[in-house]
ZAFIMAR-784623 format. One record per residue (C-alpha): residue in one letter; z, y, x. Coordinates in steps of 0.25 Angstrom, whole numbers, plus 2048, in hexadecimal, padded with zeros to 3 digits. Layout:
residues N
+------+-----+-----+-----+
: code :   z :   y :   x :
+------+-----+-----+-----+
:    A :   Z :   Y :   X :
...
+------+-----+-----+-----+
END
This chain:
residues 90
+------+-----+-----+-----+
: code :   z :   y :   x :
+------+-----+-----+-----+
:    M : 68A : C3B : 45F :
:    A : 67D : C41 : 464 :
:    D : 67B : C38 : 46F :
:    I : 67B : C2C : 465 :
:    V : 671 : C34 : 45D :
:    S : 669 : C37 : 468 :
:    R : 667 : C28 : 46D :
:    L : 664 : C26 : 45D :
:    I : 659 : C2F : 45D :
:    T : 651 : C2B : 468 :
:    P : 653 : C1C : 46A :
:    A : 644 : C19 : 46E :
:    A : 646 : C23 : 47B :
:    A : 651 : C18 : 480 :
:    A : 64B : C0C : 47A :
:    P : 643 : C05 : 483 :
:    D : 635 : C01 : 47F :
:    A : 633 : BF7 : 476 :
:    L : 62E : BEA : 47B :
:    L : 621 : BE5 : 476 :
:    S : 61F : BD4 : 475 :
:    P : 610 : BCF : 479 :
:    E : 60E : BCB : 46C :
:    D : 610 : BDB : 468 :
:    L : 608 : BE1 : 474 :
:    A : 5FC : BD6 : 46E :
:    K : 5FE : BDB : 461 :
:    R : 5FD : BEA : 465 :
:    W : 5F2 : BE7 : 46E :
:    S : 5EC : BDE : 465 :
:    V : 5E8 : BD3 : 46F :
:    P : 5EE : BC5 : 471 :
:    E : 5FC : BC3 : 475 :
:    T : 5F8 : BBA : 480 :
:    W : 5F0 : BC4 : 486 :
:    I : 5FC : BCD : 487 :
:    R : 603 : BC3 : 48F :
:    E : 5F8 : BC2 : 498 :
:    Q : 5F9 : BCF : 49C :
:    W : 608 : BCF : 49E :
:    R : 607 : BC3 : 4A7 :
:    A : 5FC : BC9 : 4AD :
:    G : 603 : BD5 : 4B1 :
:    R : 5FC : BDE : 4AA :
:    L : 605 : BE1 : 49F :
:    H : 614 : BE3 : 4A2 :
:    G : 61E : BDD : 49B :
:    Q : 62E : BD9 : 49C :
:    R : 631 : BCA : 49B :
:    L : 63D : BC8 : 492 :
:    G : 640 : BBA : 493 :
:    R : 636 : BB2 : 48F :
:    Y : 62E : BBE : 488 :
:    V : 626 : BCA : 48C :
:    R : 628 : BD8 : 488 :
:    H : 620 : BE5 : 488 :
:    T : 623 : BF4 : 488 :
:    E : 61A : BFE : 483 :
:    A : 61B : C03 : 490 :
:    D : 614 : BF6 : 496 :
:    A : 60A : BF5 : 48B :
:    A : 606 : C04 : 48C :
:    A : 605 : C02 : 49C :
:    F : 5FB : BF5 : 49A :
:    L : 5F3 : BFC : 491 :
:    A : 5F2 : C08 : 49B :
:    S : 5F1 : BFF : 4A7 :
:    D : 5E2 : BFA : 4AD :
:    H : 5E6 : BED : 4A8 :
:    A : 5E4 : BEF : 49A :
:    K : 5D6 : BF5 : 49D :
:    G : 5CB : BEA : 49D :
:    L : 5D4 : BE0 : 498 :
:    T : 5D2 : BD8 : 48C :
:    A : 5D7 : BCE : 482 :
:    P : 5D4 : BBF : 484 :
:    V : 5C7 : BBB : 47C :
:    R : 5C7 : BAF : 476 :
:    L : 5BD : BA6 : 47D :
:    I : 5B2 : B9E : 476 :
:    H : 5AF : B91 : 47A :
:    P : 5A1 : B8F : 481 :
:    R : 59D : B86 : 478 :
:    R : 5A0 : B8F : 46B :
:    A : 599 : B99 : 472 :
:    A : 58D : B91 : 473 :
:    I : 58D : B8F : 464 :
:    H : 590 : BA0 : 461 :
:    N : 585 : BA3 : 46B :
:    G : 57B : B9B : 463 :
+------+-----+-----+-----+
END
């Protein structure tokens, strides 16, 4: 009985990290989901492929933010068409 109670009290210690989708990370970091997927494809952000889906652990996210890969990276900027830039610049 004590064994059952101890497992019920500390389930988080035995449970694996929660898996995060690229959408979850995008919302958390306020960046486009496509940027998250680009970082994964480039090998900068680790993740686990589950069939056709990719999932990231909290440890993957923390490692990415602590890495040199995250420093200096920016989310994609929406480019203004050259003709529109000429109109905006006068």
